[in-house]
VEXDREN-2710 file (C-alpha; in Angstrom, 1 decimal):
% VEXDREN-2710
k/r/px/py/pz
1/MET/5.0/24.3/5.8
2/PHE/6.8/20.5/5.1
3/LYS/8.8/20.2/2.0
4/ILE/7.1/16.9/0.5
5/CYS/8.4/14.3/-2.3
6/VAL/5.9/11.8/-3.7
7/ILE/7.9/8.6/-5.3
8/GLY/5.6/7.8/-8.5
9/ALA/3.0/9.1/-10.7
10/GLY/0.3/6.6/-10.7
11/ASN/-3.3/6.8/-10.2
12/GLY/-2.2/7.5/-6.0
13/GLY/1.0/9.4/-6.5
14/GLN/-0.7/12.2/-9.2
15/ALA/-3.7/11.9/-6.5
16/LEU/-1.7/12.8/-3.8
17/ALA/0.5/15.2/-5.1
18/GLY/-2.3/17.3/-6.4
19/TYR/-3.6/17.0/-2.9
20/LEU/-0.9/17.8/-1.5
21/SER/-0.4/20.8/-3.5
22/MET/-4.0/22.1/-2.8
23/LYS/-3.2/22.3/0.9
24/GLY/-0.7/25.0/0.2
25/TYR/2.1/22.6/0.3
26/ASP/5.7/22.4/-1.8
27/VAL/5.3/19.5/-3.9
28/SER/8.3/17.5/-5.5
29/LEU/6.7/14.3/-8.0
30/TYR/9.2/11.8/-9.2
31/ASN/8.9/9.2/-11.9
32/ARG/11.3/6.9/-13.3
33/SER/9.8/6.5/-16.8
34/GLU/9.2/9.4/-18.7
35/TRP/6.0/8.9/-20.6
36/ARG/3.9/9.2/-17.1
37/ILE/4.9/12.5/-16.1
38/SER/6.0/14.2/-19.3
39/PRO/2.7/16.6/-18.9
40/ILE/3.4/17.4/-16.0
41/ILE/7.4/18.1/-16.2
42/ASP/6.2/20.5/-18.8
43/THR/3.1/22.0/-16.9
44/ARG/3.9/21.3/-13.3
45/LYS/-0.1/21.1/-12.8
46/ILE/-1.8/18.3/-11.7
47/ILE/-5.8/18.7/-12.2
48/LEU/-8.0/17.0/-9.4
49/GLU/-11.8/15.6/-10.2
50/GLY/-14.5/14.2/-7.8
51/GLU/-14.3/14.5/-4.7
52/TYR/-12.1/17.4/-4.8
53/SER/-11.4/19.5/-8.1
54/GLY/-9.1/22.2/-9.2
55/GLU/-5.8/22.8/-11.2
56/TYR/-3.1/22.4/-8.9
57/GLU/1.0/23.5/-9.0
58/ILE/3.8/21.7/-8.0
59/SER/7.4/22.8/-7.2
60/LEU/8.7/20.3/-9.6
61/ALA/8.0/17.2/-11.7
62/THR/11.4/15.2/-12.6
63/THR/12.8/11.7/-13.5
64/ASP/15.4/12.1/-11.6
65/ILE/15.3/10.8/-8.1
66/LYS/18.5/12.9/-6.5
67/SER/16.8/16.2/-7.3
68/ALA/13.4/14.8/-6.5
69/ILE/14.3/14.4/-2.9
70/LYS/16.8/16.7/-2.1
71/GLY/16.0/19.3/0.7
72/ARG/12.5/16.9/1.2
73/GLU/11.5/16.6/5.2
74/ILE/9.1/13.9/4.0
75/ILE/9.1/11.4/1.4
76/LEU/6.1/9.6/0.6
77/VAL/6.3/6.6/-1.7
78/VAL/3.3/5.6/-3.7
79/LEU/4.4/2.9/-5.9
80/PRO/3.6/-0.9/-6.0
81/ALA/5.0/-2.9/-3.1
82/PHE/6.9/-4.8/-5.5
83/ALA/9.0/-1.5/-6.1
84/HIS/9.6/-1.1/-2.5
85/ARG/13.1/-2.9/-3.0
86/ASP/14.3/-1.1/-6.6
87/VAL/13.2/2.6/-4.9
88/ALA/15.2/1.6/-1.8
89/GLU/18.3/1.1/-3.8
90/LYS/17.8/4.3/-5.9
91/LEU/17.1/6.1/-2.8
92/ALA/20.0/4.8/-0.9
93/PRO/23.2/6.6/-1.7
94/TYR/21.1/10.3/-2.0
95/LEU/18.8/10.4/1.7
96/GLU/19.5/13.0/3.9
97/ASP/19.6/12.7/7.8
98/GLU/16.2/13.0/9.6
99/GLN/14.0/12.8/6.4
100/ILE/10.7/10.4/7.1
101/VAL/10.1/7.9/4.2
102/VAL/6.4/6.8/4.4
103/LEU/5.7/3.4/1.8
104/ASN/1.5/4.1/1.4
105/PRO/0.9/1.2/1.3
106/GLY/4.0/-0.8/2.8
107/ARG/1.4/-4.3/1.7
108/THR/2.9/-6.8/4.5
109/GLY/6.5/-6.2/5.8
110/GLY/7.2/-3.3/3.3
111/ALA/8.9/-1.2/5.8
112/LEU/11.2/-4.6/7.0
113/GLU/12.3/-4.9/3.7
114/PHE/12.9/-1.1/2.9
115/ARG/14.7/-0.7/6.0
116/LYS/16.9/-4.5/5.4
117/VAL/17.6/-2.6/1.9
118/LEU/19.3/0.8/3.2
119/ARG/21.4/-1.7/4.8
120/GLU/22.5/-3.7/2.8
121/LYS/23.3/-0.4/0.5
122/GLY/25.3/0.7/3.1
123/CYS/23.1/3.7/3.8
124/LYS/24.5/5.2/6.9
125/LYS/22.0/8.3/7.4
126/LYS/19.3/8.8/10.0
127/VAL/16.5/7.9/8.4
128/PHE/12.9/7.1/9.5
129/ILE/10.8/4.4/7.7
130/ALA/7.2/4.0/8.2
131/GLU/4.5/2.4/6.5
132/ALA/1.1/3.4/5.8
133/GLN/-1.9/0.2/6.2
134/THR/-3.9/1.1/3.2
135/PHE/-3.8/4.5/0.8
136/ILE/-5.7/7.3/1.9
137/PHE/-7.6/7.2/-1.5
138/ALA/-9.5/5.6/-3.9
139/SER/-8.3/7.4/-7.0
140/ARG/-8.0/6.9/-11.2
141/CYS/-5.6/9.0/-13.4
142/SER/-7.9/9.3/-17.0
143/ASN/-4.9/11.2/-18.5
144/PRO/-1.8/12.2/-17.1
145/GLY/-2.0/15.1/-14.8
146/VAL/-5.4/14.5/-14.8
147/VAL/-6.8/12.3/-11.6
148/ARG/-10.2/11.6/-9.9
149/ILE/-10.4/10.8/-6.6
150/PHE/-13.3/9.1/-5.5
151/LYS/-13.3/8.6/-2.0
152/LYS/-10.7/9.6/1.1
153/LYS/-10.2/7.1/4.0
154/ASN/-11.5/8.0/7.4
155/ALA/-8.4/6.9/8.8
156/VAL/-5.5/5.3/7.9
157/PRO/-3.0/3.8/10.4
158/VAL/0.6/4.3/9.9
159/SER/4.2/3.5/11.8
160/CYS/7.4/3.5/11.7
161/LEU/10.3/0.9/11.9
162/PRO/10.9/0.7/15.0
163/ALA/7.7/2.0/16.5
164/LYS/9.8/4.0/19.3
165/ASP/10.3/6.4/16.0
166/ASN/6.5/6.9/16.1
167/PRO/6.5/10.4/17.8
168/ILE/8.0/12.0/14.8
169/LEU/5.1/11.0/12.7
170/GLN/3.1/12.8/15.2
171/LYS/5.2/16.0/14.8
172/THR/4.5/15.8/10.8
173/LEU/2.7/13.3/9.0
174/LYS/-0.3/13.9/11.1
175/ARG/0.0/17.5/10.5
176/ILE/0.2/16.9/6.7
177/ILE/-2.8/14.2/6.6
178/PRO/-5.0/14.1/10.0
179/GLU/-6.5/11.1/8.7
180/PHE/-3.4/9.4/9.1
181/GLU/-3.6/7.5/12.7
182/ILE/-0.6/6.4/14.7
183/ALA/-0.4/2.8/15.3
184/LYS/1.2/0.6/17.7
185/ASN/3.6/-0.9/15.4
186/THR/4.2/-2.1/12.0
187/VAL/2.5/-5.3/12.8
188/ILE/-0.8/-3.5/12.9
189/THR/-0.1/-1.9/9.5
190/SER/1.4/-4.7/8.1
191/PHE/-1.5/-7.5/8.8
192/ASN/-4.2/-5.4/8.3
193/ASN/-4.2/-5.5/4.9
194/ILE/-7.4/-5.9/3.4
195/GLY/-6.0/-5.3/0.2
196/ALA/-4.6/-8.7/0.6
197/VAL/-8.5/-10.1/1.1
198/PHE/-10.2/-8.0/-1.6
199/HIS/-8.0/-8.1/-4.7
200/PRO/-6.3/-11.4/-5.6
201/ALA/-9.4/-13.7/-5.5
202/THR/-11.6/-11.2/-6.4
203/THR/-9.2/-11.0/-9.9
204/ILE/-8.8/-14.5/-10.6
205/LEU/-12.4/-15.5/-9.6
206/ASN/-13.6/-13.3/-12.5
207/ALA/-10.7/-13.9/-14.4
208/ALA/-12.6/-15.0/-17.8
209/ARG/-15.1/-11.8/-17.5
210/ILE/-11.6/-9.7/-17.3
211/GLU/-10.0/-10.9/-20.2
212/PHE/-13.1/-10.7/-22.2
213/THR/-14.5/-7.3/-21.5
214/PHE/-11.1/-6.0/-20.8
215/GLY/-12.3/-5.0/-17.0
216/LYS/-15.3/-3.0/-18.2
217/PHE/-17.4/-3.8/-15.1
218/GLU/-17.4/-2.4/-11.5
219/PHE/-14.9/-4.3/-9.6
220/TYR/-16.6/-4.3/-6.1
221/PHE/-19.9/-3.9/-7.1
222/GLU/-20.2/-6.4/-9.8
223/GLY/-16.8/-8.4/-9.4
224/ILE/-17.9/-9.2/-5.4
225/SER/-21.3/-11.7/-5.5
226/PRO/-22.3/-13.6/-2.6
227/SER/-20.1/-16.5/-2.9
228/VAL/-17.2/-14.7/-3.8
229/ALA/-17.4/-12.8/-0.8
230/LYS/-17.6/-16.0/1.2
231/VAL/-14.0/-16.7/-0.4
232/LEU/-13.2/-13.5/0.9
233/GLU/-14.4/-13.9/4.5
234/ALA/-12.5/-17.6/4.2
235/ILE/-9.2/-15.5/4.0
236/ASP/-10.0/-13.0/5.6
237/ASP/-10.4/-15.5/8.9
238/GLU/-6.8/-17.0/8.1
239/ARG/-5.2/-13.4/8.1
240/CYS/-6.4/-12.9/11.0
241/LYS/-5.5/-16.1/13.1
242/VAL/-2.0/-15.4/11.5
243/MET/-2.1/-11.5/13.0
244/ARG/-3.0/-13.1/16.5
245/VAL/0.3/-14.5/16.9
246/PHE/1.5/-11.1/17.8
247/ASN/-0.6/-10.9/20.4
248/VAL/-2.6/-7.8/18.3
249/GLU/-6.4/-8.4/17.8
250/PRO/-7.0/-7.7/14.2
251/LEU/-9.6/-5.9/12.3
252/THR/-11.6/-8.3/10.4
253/ALA/-12.3/-6.7/7.1
254/LYS/-16.2/-6.1/7.9
255/GLN/-14.6/-3.7/11.1
256/TRP/-12.3/-2.0/8.6
257/LEU/-15.0/-0.9/5.9
258/LYS/-16.5/0.3/9.2
259/TYR/-13.3/2.0/10.3
260/ALA/-12.2/3.5/7.3
261/TYR/-15.3/4.3/5.1
262/ASP/-17.9/4.1/8.2
263/VAL/-20.3/1.3/6.0
264/GLU/-21.7/-1.7/7.8
265/GLY/-23.8/-4.8/6.3
266/LYS/-24.8/-7.8/8.0
267/ASP/-21.9/-9.9/6.3
268/LEU/-18.8/-8.6/4.0
269/TYR/-20.8/-9.0/0.8
270/ASP/-23.6/-6.2/2.3
271/ALA/-20.6/-4.1/3.7
272/ILE/-18.7/-3.9/0.6
273/HIS/-21.9/-3.2/-1.3
274/SER/-22.9/-0.2/0.9
275/ASN/-19.8/1.5/0.1
276/SER/-20.3/4.2/-2.0
277/GLY/-16.2/5.2/-2.2
278/TYR/-16.3/1.9/-4.4
279/ARG/-18.9/2.8/-6.9
280/ASP/-17.6/2.9/-10.1
281/ILE/-14.6/1.9/-9.9
282/LEU/-13.4/-0.7/-12.7
283/ALA/-11.9/-3.7/-13.0
284/PRO/-8.4/-4.1/-14.3
285/THR/-8.1/-4.5/-17.8
286/VAL/-5.5/-8.0/-17.8
287/ILE/-4.6/-10.1/-15.1
288/ALA/-1.0/-9.4/-15.0
289/ASN/-2.0/-6.7/-12.7
290/ARG/-0.9/-5.0/-9.4
291/TYR/-4.1/-7.0/-7.7
292/ILE/-2.0/-10.0/-9.0
293/LEU/1.8/-9.1/-9.1
294/GLU/1.7/-7.0/-5.8
295/ASP/-0.8/-8.3/-3.9
296/VAL/-0.2/-11.9/-4.3
297/PRO/3.8/-11.3/-4.1
298/MET/4.2/-9.0/-1.3
299/SER/0.7/-9.7/0.9
300/LEU/-0.6/-12.9/0.5
301/VAL/2.7/-14.8/0.2
302/PRO/4.1/-13.1/3.7
303/ILE/1.2/-14.0/5.6
304/SER/1.4/-17.4/4.3
305/SER/4.7/-17.5/5.0
306/PHE/4.4/-16.1/8.8
307/GLY/1.3/-18.7/8.9
308/GLU/3.9/-21.7/8.0
309/TYR/6.5/-20.7/10.1
310/PHE/4.3/-20.4/13.4
311/GLY/2.2/-23.1/12.4
312/ILE/-1.0/-21.8/11.5
313/PRO/-3.1/-23.0/8.5
314/THR/-3.6/-20.5/5.6
315/PRO/-5.7/-23.2/2.6
316/ALA/-7.4/-20.6/1.2
317/ILE/-4.6/-18.3/1.1
318/ASN/-2.1/-20.6/-0.3
319/ALA/-4.9/-21.8/-2.6
320/ILE/-5.4/-17.8/-4.1
321/ILE/-1.4/-18.4/-4.2
322/HIS/-1.2/-21.6/-6.4
323/LEU/-4.0/-20.2/-8.6
324/THR/-2.5/-16.8/-9.4
325/SER/1.1/-18.5/-9.8
326/ILE/-0.4/-20.6/-13.1
327/MET/-1.7/-17.6/-14.3
328/ALA/0.7/-15.3/-14.0
329/GLY/3.3/-17.9/-15.3
330/GLU/4.8/-17.0/-11.8
331/ASP/6.1/-19.2/-8.7
332/PHE/4.9/-16.3/-5.9
333/PHE/5.6/-18.7/-3.0
334/THR/9.4/-18.5/-4.0
335/ASN/9.4/-14.8/-5.3
336/GLY/7.6/-13.2/-2.3
337/ARG/8.3/-11.7/1.1
338/THR/8.6/-14.6/3.4
339/VAL/10.1/-14.9/6.7
340/GLU/13.6/-15.6/5.8
341/SER/14.0/-13.1/3.0
342/LEU/12.8/-9.9/5.5
343/GLY/15.6/-11.0/7.7
344/LEU/13.4/-12.3/10.6
345/TYR/14.0/-16.1/10.2
346/GLY/15.4/-18.2/13.9
347/MET/13.0/-15.4/15.7
348/LYS/10.6/-16.1/18.3
349/VAL/7.3/-14.1/18.4
350/ASP/9.2/-11.9/21.8
351/GLU/11.9/-11.0/19.4
352/ILE/10.1/-10.3/16.2
353/ILE/8.1/-7.7/18.3
354/ASN/11.1/-6.3/20.3
355/TYR/12.9/-5.8/16.9
356/ILE/9.5/-4.2/15.4
357/GLU/9.0/-1.9/19.0
358/VAL/13.2/-1.3/19.5
359/GLY/15.0/-2.2/16.8
360/GLU/17.4/-4.6/18.6
END
């Protein structure tokens, strides 16, 4: 049985830690702030509700990242992508040879950024870096130590950077969570980023409702009307065009819903509203939430940046970036992940693919 560390005790981290404990694994849980994890530090217990139920004990809950990862074969980072750089900096001095670090999810370019930061911080350990395309659960915490899992996805692509290290995931991650499917490379996990399609546009197109009701409506079922879905389809089309630059055929958002949740529909609106896994998931309570602060700079901006770099127009994506930048009072085009910030500027397509697959 592998020893596992979960980094991040939010909606996803608590769900994953409880789920892995339920399956019998030795799990440690780390969170930067004590207030979110304090009850779990005292009891070492997580209560699961929803698709899984029961009270499960983990071996350690802590705000000390060194002790959290010590002797752990697998480190599962379950944090918003804007925290990846900070986590990489914190982990760099304490990582051990042969540890596997998986970003759940990486959003767009997560593994590239993480690997770059570890190198900048002088980490010399032989560490395997991987990213998932999305998070395995739809889940929400009701209280610290109590988390509801609405639905587990049927399949989640995951890949190492570089992809030549993927066999290690087959031996480890697939045994822990069989729903993980080993993807050819991180082009697939980074650019089949459906959160970039669903989250930011839906949030800003429901901005007034969010601010006046504090998010008291179902985000997917009430927030995505036929007109909103048309905007999502335009964003999705641009994402797919950028992904095809790398000679990979993307999953459309509609195809992804079939792949992840086994739901279908005549169009994207119909497919979303056929997904029971989205039922009862409420909208964010404020506009300044991870659907904007994570999914715009760490998902839409890199897709836009790669589009500009390779001459693929992304007007719908750029419009969402511009509007969210105004609402947030932050220039996401400047602060987000870009071809340059990921260390790929000056490379041609085949050179980027070689770097992603071979590491050279």
